[in-house]
C-alpha angles and dihedrals in degrees: 000000000000120000122226116222127197115212119197122210117234089253092052091048091051089049092052093047094049096046090042093053090046092053093046090052091049092050092046092048092049089056100041108037098050089053092049093048101041090082087072088073093223112112094193093051092046091050096046098043095041089054092049096046092046095049095041092051094048094046094044095050095048096040093047092042102049112005135055091282093238131133089245090067091070098033100266100109112138110231139161091275097045096094093048093049092048093049092046089051093049092049092046095048100041092036093053093053091045091049092055094049094041091051091049091051092047094055093039092245088131141012137196116254126189113247109234112247093004132108139175106279106201093186090062096053099081090046091050094048093049090048092050091047091054089048093051094047091046095052092045092050089047099048103024103023128094097324095050092045094049091050091048091053092048103037102023129267099264094044086059103040099067099046091047090046089055090051089049091055095044090051087066095046092099094054118114113274095013115156138159097284091045093053093045091050091047089051088051089051089050091052091047092051091048091051089049089058092046090050095051103022088227138082098235097091093046091046090050093050092045096046095040092056094042094047095048099049099067091053090049090059097247134118121262112225089324097318119119106211100170097192095139099061092234138072132218108237115200128214093198134072123282089251088072102030099040094237118217093350093063133232092327089067096062134086091235088067089052089063093044092053090050089053090050090055089055092048091047092060097036102042107026112072117231111253089227 
């Protein structure tokens, strides 16, 4: 019986080694950094900073070790279109969350309710925004940084976007309040963010979308992927079922967000110019 042998070219072998090292560093960081940060007693801080430290370490090691060691090698190159992409992302993310809540208020599907014993703490706002920014950058570097970009070059962009989007959704499956709709919506968000990178060949638009959504939700009185932040001093109380509102998971767990994400896909390909 003849044996089939698979021979890898030097370039394919280098690709496997680089992506393999990147994945090992991500897995190691996901185990080590949450343990180190959990002593702070703040779940949101531990989640955001562990994601950032994990992704930054993995991208830095691989980029410095094998590539040119420049920001462009992990999608953070600053170009003439960077500012526009970042602003578009911020408007798209924050605007989408605001549109859902504004629509719910307009049709009396929800109403703001003061949170007993809570108030708007202005001194906490800069800290919260910086924390959410680190979290957004960390998740984008983790899921759409060097590893994603290397796979997209080797396998093709759209053969990479969906599997990574599924991983993005499953990574949130353990969050408080997660259910089937929440995970499917989070997968859709992951696919959208991956497509945003493919469209622009940079991480600025995905970071803007990610941070814009995350930064808006606490001030709209809703949970963020299962986390109750409570910075605003009030809560949005819904008069509809969790299937529409998202329940304890937040807006990402509702069918309204499913439609909003679909609309963002359309806007991505109609409004944002292709980098090529």
